[in-house]
N, C-alpha and C positions, 0 to 999 in steps of 0.2 A: 521511565523507571517508576515515576510517581504513580502514573495511571495503572501500571501493572501491580504495584503494591496495594493500591486502593482496591483493585479487583480481588486480590488475594484476601484482603481483610474482610471484604463484603461476603465472600464465599465462606470464610471462617465463621463470621457472625451468623450467617444463615444456617450453617451446619450445627452450630451450638444451639441456636433457637429451636431447631427441629429435634435436637437430642435432649432437650430439657424434660424432666419428669412431668412437668405440667402439661406438656403436649402429648405425652405417651398415652395411647389408648388403653383403658382398663378393661380387660377381658376376663369374664368369669366363666370357667369351664366346669360343668357339673354333670353328675350322673345319678341314676337310680335304676332299679331293676326293670321298670316298665314304663312305656311311653303314655302320653295322653291318648285317649281313645279317638278324639276328634277335635277340630278347632271350631265346630259349631257350638256357640256358647249356651244353647238351650237343649242340646240333644242328649247328652249323657251326664247325669248328675253323679259324678265319681271324683273322688278327691284329687288324684293326680291330674285329671282333666281340668278341674276347677283351678288348680294351681297354675296351669298353663294359661287359662283364660284370664286370671287376675293380673297377669303381666301386660296384657294388651287391651282388655276391655275394662270398663268401670261400671259402678252401680250408683244408685242415688245416695246411699249411705255406705259406710265401710267401717270395719273394725281396725283401730289404730294399733301401734305396737304394744299398747297396754291392754289390748283386747276390748277397748271401749268403743261404742258406736259413735261415729262422728260424721259430719256432712261430707259428701263427695260431689257427685254431679248435681245434687240438690243442696242448696245453701241453708234451707230451713223447711220445717213442716209443722203443721198443726191440724188438729181435728176441728172442723167447722161444726159438725154435728155427729151423732153416732154412726152415720153412714157415709160421711164425706171427709176426706183428708185433702188438705191443700199443700202442694209442694212448690216452693220457689226454686227455680233452676238456675244454675250457674251460667253467667254470661261470658262470652268470649271463648268458649270451648269449641274446638273443631275435631272432627274425626280424622283419622290418618290420611284420608284422601282429600282433606281440605274442606269438606262439607260442614257447615255450621251445625252445632248440636242445638235442637229445639224441643219443645214440648211434643211436637208431632212424633219425634223419635221415641219418646217415652211411651206415648199412647200405642204406637205400633209395636214396641217391644213387649208390652204387657199382653197385648192380643196374641203375639207370636208365642210368648212363654206359656200362655194358657192353652195353646193348641194341643190336639191329640197326640202329636209326635214329640212333644216336649216333655222331658222328665223333670222340668222345673215348675210344672203346673200346680204341684202340691204346695209350693210356696205361696200360691195366690188363690187358695181355696175360697176365701171370703170375697175376693175382688170380683165385682159384677161389671165393671166398665171404667171408662175414663172420660173426662171432659176437658178439652184444651181451652184455656181461658185466653192466653196469649202465648207468644213465643217462649216465655220463660215462667209461665204459671200453668199448672195442671192440677185438676182434681181427680183423685183416685176414689172410686165409689166402691163401697163394700156392702155386704148383706146385713151387716150389723157391726157393733164395736169389735175391733180386732186388737187384742192385747199384744200380739207379736208381729204386727204388720211391718214395723220398721226393721225388726230382726230379719224377717224374710226378705225384705227388699235389699238387704246387704248382699244377696246372692243372685239377684236377677240382673244379668249383664245387659247394658243398654246397647242397642244396635242402630245403625243408620237405616232409616226407612228407604231412602232413595237408593242406597247401595244394595239392599236386599232385593228391592224391586228390579233393579238393573240386572242382577245376577240370578234371578229365578229362585230366590231363597226367602220368600215371605213366610214360609212354614219351616219349622225346625227339621233338621235331618232326622229321618226315621232310623235311628241307630240299630234298633232291634231287627229291622229288615235289611240291614247293611246297605242302606241307600247311599249312593254317591251324590254329592252336591258340592257346589262351588265353595261353600263355607267349611267343608271338611279340611281343606288345605290352604285357605285364605282367610284373612281377617280384616276388619276395618273398625277398630275401636277408638276410644279417646285416651287410652292408657299410656303409661310411661314408655312402653316398648312397642316396636313395630316388627311384625313377622317378616323376616327377610328370606329365610329358606326353611321349607318344611318337607322333610323326607321321613314319613312315618316309620318308627322303629329303627331308624338309622341316625338321623341328625336333625336338630332344629336350631336355627340361629335367630336371635332377636337383636335388634339395634335400638339405640336411644331414639325416642320421639323428640325431635328438635323443637316442637311446638307444644310440649306438654304443659298444661296450665298450672300444674302443681309442683313444678320442678324445684321451687325454693323451699318447700315444706320439709322434704326429706333429704338425706345425704345425696342420693341420686348420682353416685360416683361411677357406677358400672356402665361403660359405653356399649359393650356387647356381651350377650349371654349365649353360650354354646352348650347345648344339651345333647348328651349321647346316652341312650338307654343301653345298659350292660346287664344282661340277664345272669351271667355266670358270677357267683359271689366272689370267687378267687380272683377273677379278672377285675372286678370292681375295686377290690382291695389293692391289687397291684397297681392300678391306675392312680389310686389315692397316694400310695406310698412313693411312687415314682415322681409325683408332682404333675402327672399328665392331666389331672383334674384338681380343682381347688375346693370342691364341695361335694360330699357324698350324702345324699338324703337318707339312705338306708344301709349303713354299714352292717355286714354280717356280725351277729353277736359273738360268734366264736373267734373273731379276729380283732375284737376291741382292744385287747391288751397290746397287740402289735401296733395298732394305730396310736394308742396312748403313749407308747414308748418312743415314737418317732418325734424328734425334737422340732420338726417343722409343722407338726399337726396338733390339733386339739379336738377333744370329743366332749360334747355336751348332751345332757338328757333332761327331759321333763315328762310329766304324766301327759298322756295323749287323750284327746276327746274322741276315742274310738274303742269299741268293744268287738271282740271276735266271738262268733257263735256258729251253731249249725242249724240249718233250716230243714224241715221235713214236709213233704207234700201231704197235707191232710185233707185235701179236697177231692182227689181222684178216688174212684171206687176200687181201682186196681193199679198198683204201681207198674211202671214201665219196665223196670230192670230188677225184678225180684222173682224168686221161685214160688212165691205165694200167689195163687191165681184165684180170682173171684172176690178178693177183698183186699183191703189196704191196712197193713198192720199199724201204720202211723196214725190211723184214726182213733186207736185205743190209747187212752191216756197212760195206761199201765206200761205200754211198750215205750212210750216217750220217757216215762220215769225210769224205766230199766236202763235205757241208753244213757240217761243223765248220770245214773249211779255207777255205770260201768266205766265211765271216763275218769281217769285220775288226773284231775287238773293240777294238783300240787306237783305231781311228777313232771308234767309238762312244764310247769313254772320253773322247777329246779334244774332239770336236765336240758330240755330243748331251748327254753327261753333264758337260761342262765340267770334267773332271778329278775329278769327285766320284763315282768308282767304282773298283773294283779288278778289272781283267780276270782271269777265272778259267778254270780247266780242270777244276774239280770243283764239285759242287753243294752245298757246305757251307762256312760261313765259318771263318776261322782260329781263332776263339775256341771252336769246338766241340771237345769231347774226341774224339780219334781223327782230327782233321783231317790229311789226308796232304799235308804241305807239299811233299814231293818230286814229287807228281803235279800240283800246282797251277801248272803253267807252260804257259800257252796257246800253241800253235804260231802263228806269224805267218800271215796270210792267204796262200794259195797257190792261185790260180785255175787254173793249169795242171795242178797235181797233182789238184785237185778234178775238173776235166774228165776227166782220165785215169782216175780212179777210177770216175766215172760210166759211162764207156765200157766199162771192164772189167766193170762190173756189168750191162751190157746196155742202157744208156741213153745212147748217144752223142749223141742230140739232146735229152737231158734229159727232163723230164716236168712235168706240171702238178699243183698241189696247193693246198689252201686253208689259210691260217694264221689261227687264232683268237687274238685278242689282247684284253686288257682295255684300256680307255681311261680308267679312273679308280681304278687300284689302286697301281701301282708308279711310281717316279720315271721320268717321260718314257716310259711304257710304249708308247703308240701311236707315238711318234716313233721309238723303237728298232725296232719292227716294220716301220715304213715303210722304214727304212734297210736292214734285213735283206732285205726284198723285193727291193730293188735289187741287193744283194750276191749273193744267190742267183741272180738273173736273169743276172748276168754269167757264172755257171757253167753256165747253161743250164736252170735250174729256174724255171719260171714260177709265181709265188706270187700267189694271190688273197687279199688281206687282208680279214678280217672283224673289225673292232674294235668292241667293245661294252662296255656297263657290266659290272662284275664280277658283278652279280646274274644276268646272262645268261651270262656267260663261264664262271664256276666250275662250274655244273651240267653243262656240256658235258664237263668234265674228270672230275668225280666220277661221272657217268653213263656215262663212256667213249664219248662221242659226238663226239670231235674227232680228226681225223687228225694235226694238227700244231698245237701251242699253246704260248703263253708261260705260265710259272708262276714265282712267287717263293717261296722256302721259308725260313722262319725256324725255328730249332731250339729250341723252348721249353725242353727239358730240358738243352740244351747238351751233348748226347751223340749220337754218330753213330747209335746204335741207333734213335733217333727218326726219322732220315732213312730208314733202311732199312725200318722197319715201315710207314711211310706211303707211300713212293714206289717201293720195289723188291720188295716181297713180293706174291704173287699176289692177296691180299685187301686190300692197302693201299688205304684209302679215297681217296687222291689219286693212285693209280698209274694215270693215264690212258693210260700207254704199254702197259698190259697185259703188261709184262715179267714173266717168272717163270723162275727158274733153281733147280734142286734144291739146288745147293751154297749159293747165297745164302740160300735159305729155311732150310737146315740151320744155317748159321752165325748167321743173325739170331735164330733160336730159341735156339741155344746161348748166345750172348752175353747174353741176357736173364736167365740164371740163373748165369752164371759169375762167381764172386767173386775168383778169382785174376786180378789186374789184368794181369799180363804175358800170360797166356793169352787174356784177353778182348781186349786191345789187338791181339794177333796176328790174332784173328778179324776185328776191325774193319778192319785193314790189308788182309787178303786180300779182303774184300768191296769195299773202295774200289779196289783194283788191278783187279779184274775189271770193275767198272762203268765205270771210266775207259778201260781197254784196249778194251772192247767198244762204247764211245761210246753207252751206253744213253740218256743225255740229252746235249744240246748246251749246255754251260755258257757263260754270257756274262760275268757279273761279280758281285762282291759289292757290295752297296749301302752307301752312306754316309747316315747320318741327318743331316738339317739341320732345325732348328726355328727359327722366328722368333717373338718375343714382345715384349710391352710391357716396357720397362725396369723397370717397377714390379713385375713378376712374377718370382718365383724358383721354378724347378721342376727337380729333378734329371733329367738325361738318362740313359736306359738303353739297352743294345744291342738290346732287343726293340722299341723305338720305341713303347712304351706308357706314356704319362704317367700318374702316379697323382696325382689332384687333391687327395687328402688330404695329400700331401707338399708342396704348393705354399704359397708365402708371397706375399702381395700388399700392397704399401705403400699 
């Protein structure tokens, strides 16, 4: 009897132990409208993709919850001379496969990220090479002083040299060419989470890295992260209301009141470091999808001005965005260094002036063109494009809308195969130089407009090595003035971030719209 009783008690104790909240796995289920484009950390410089990378890969420096730059895989750094930076690297760090992290991995990563198939090469425009001093010391060599090098290195994800060599991935995946590579569906970072399951556009599961070196710095309470892309807005909202998901990155604005009224949910919002605008191919002599043959209407500044004036940004702000946007006249957000506040005053819609400008440019009856638009990337992206089609139509420009998934839309821009397109741009480094090097230089990876100007190129190169802040700011201001006066892009608005989540979840919001799940707390 005694032995039987003891066995019963032991079983009861074991059951209680297993049932205690401390032992329960904390799983965070979340959704948004579009998946990461790839798991190759240097292939596609796109915000949702970078969000995914930041959970598994790490960088030399990182922005903390206060958006301050702090050490990560590097413990310290200093400039030894105008062309040499010394980085001391963190000891005791291993990649997910158990390989030790060393300076060789940093040197390899920089070479890889500067390669022709990498969209991260523009973060390293001044970097000329590296010199490994020992396992935990490396020198990064530059063409001259670089005022934003540390900002840029916050977004260059460190990879394992041995792992990339083993898996035939020493060069970044060529995303524009739709190249298949081992790194597209596999990872080997040093970060807080490990990729367990990757089913693109269906499901992605991350699990805690049991050997993460930084586990004690942050709450690091979430044991498993399950991501499900849900393209349909109504379905996303239903999943949030039913408790099927704990966090919704992009709740549809028309459903915010319903979400706010649910006693189990909370909704937060902040200004986003992202601007939405339209790009126009100004390089080709003839547009691909227009009824105008033998010339390109977008080469004429008056046509670009007319299109700018035909769009009623305030109506889009009030009706489509439900007040959750800031009408803009420049393509960068107010929080970005060098933001030209005096230029960011969008003129009101003026259809009569727009028609007059079109007539002066030689298009009194307007013309026809195709607009490429994503339907699963930005806040109300397709609805905005639909509204703009109608607005331009009133000025005499017939627009044929082609709205597609971002996986089909973005390659059109990066391959320069679109006449007229929507794009949103966040400034990772929070510095205007980032905008110029990607969007307004001849070789800018996202410069689908084909725009190139010798003075803009000269100033963009000069500001990358100018340490005198006043001189550098003057260069930035000159570029913004020229781009705005010449209507190189057609700005629409600066976005607002809105997140919906279970009240049991706490997670800091940041202007880059990229949640860090190791910072989250869950009751």
